[in-house]
C-alpha positions as CSV (number, residue, x, y, z in Angstrom):
1,M,-23.7,-3.7,42.8
2,G,-25.0,-3.3,39.3
3,I,-23.3,0.1,38.9
4,I,-19.9,-1.3,40.0
5,A,-20.3,-4.2,37.6
6,G,-21.2,-1.7,34.8
7,I,-18.1,0.5,35.6
8,I,-15.8,-2.5,35.6
9,L,-17.3,-3.8,32.4
10,T,-16.8,-0.4,30.8
11,L,-13.2,-0.1,31.9
12,L,-12.5,-3.6,30.6
13,L,-14.1,-2.8,27.3
14,F,-12.0,0.4,26.9
15,A,-8.9,-1.5,27.8
16,F,-9.7,-4.2,25.2
17,I,-10.5,-1.7,22.5
18,F,-7.6,0.7,23.1
19,W,-4.9,-1.8,24.1
20,P,-1.9,-1.0,21.7
21,D,-1.5,-4.6,20.4
22,K,-5.2,-4.9,19.5
23,N,-5.6,-1.4,18.0
24,P,-6.4,-1.8,14.3
25,F,-5.6,1.8,13.6
26,R,-2.0,1.5,14.7
27,Q,0.2,1.6,11.6
28,A,2.8,-1.2,11.3
29,D,6.3,-0.3,10.5
30,K,7.0,-0.5,6.8
31,T,10.3,-1.2,5.2
32,R,11.5,0.3,2.0
33,L,10.8,-2.9,0.2
34,D,7.2,-2.9,1.5
35,Y,6.8,0.7,0.2
36,L,8.3,-0.3,-3.2
37,R,5.9,-3.3,-3.5
38,E,2.9,-1.0,-2.9
39,R,4.3,1.6,-5.4
40,K,4.8,-1.1,-8.1
41,D,1.1,-2.2,-7.6
42,V,0.0,1.4,-8.0
43,I,2.1,1.8,-11.2
44,Y,0.7,-1.3,-12.7
45,E,-2.9,-0.2,-11.9
46,N,-2.1,3.2,-13.5
47,L,-0.9,1.4,-16.6
48,R,-4.1,-0.7,-16.8
49,D,-6.2,2.4,-16.4
50,L,-4.2,4.3,-19.0
51,N,-4.6,1.4,-21.5
52,F,-8.3,1.3,-20.8
53,E,-8.8,5.0,-21.3
54,Y,-6.7,4.9,-24.5
55,L,-8.8,2.2,-25.9
56,A,-11.9,4.2,-24.9
57,G,-10.6,7.0,-27.1
58,K,-9.8,9.5,-24.2
59,Y,-6.1,9.9,-25.1
60,P,-4.4,10.7,-28.4
61,E,-1.7,8.3,-29.6
62,Q,1.2,10.6,-28.7
63,D,0.0,11.4,-25.2
64,Y,-0.7,7.7,-24.6
65,A,2.8,6.8,-25.7
66,E,4.4,9.4,-23.5
67,Q,2.4,8.5,-20.4
68,R,3.0,4.8,-21.0
69,A,6.8,5.3,-21.4
70,S,6.9,7.4,-18.3
71,L,5.0,4.8,-16.2
72,E,7.1,1.9,-17.6
73,D,10.3,3.8,-16.8
74,E,9.1,4.4,-13.2
75,A,8.1,0.7,-12.9
76,A,11.6,-0.4,-14.1
77,R,13.3,1.9,-11.5
78,V,11.1,0.5,-8.8
79,I,11.7,-3.1,-9.8
80,A,15.4,-2.5,-10.1
81,E,15.5,-1.1,-6.6
82,M,13.4,-4.0,-5.2
83,D,15.8,-6.4,-6.8
84,H,18.8,-4.6,-5.3
85,L,17.2,-4.5,-1.8
86,S,16.0,-8.1,-1.9
87,T,19.5,-9.3,-2.6
88,R,20.8,-7.4,0.5
89,L,17.9,-8.0,2.9
90,P,16.6,-11.3,4.2
91,V,13.1,-12.0,3.0
92,R,10.4,-11.9,5.7
93,A,7.2,-13.7,5.6
């Protein structure tokens, strides 16, 4: 009796863990807008890091200016595409 209860409990435990709706490792579908939001956050973080490293003296002025301009251009392209997509797509919560 105890063995049968243990087997049933084990099967229920595996079903609970690996059930598709409960699986935390299942990746949710991302839209292009979700990807762009994540990319924007990464670019802003890179800008903060670049500024910190420049102030710490790790970058010369010219390299800092080039890197900053490159990151700002990329951020502008991402934000422009986000604006374009957000006017076409309904906003989801």
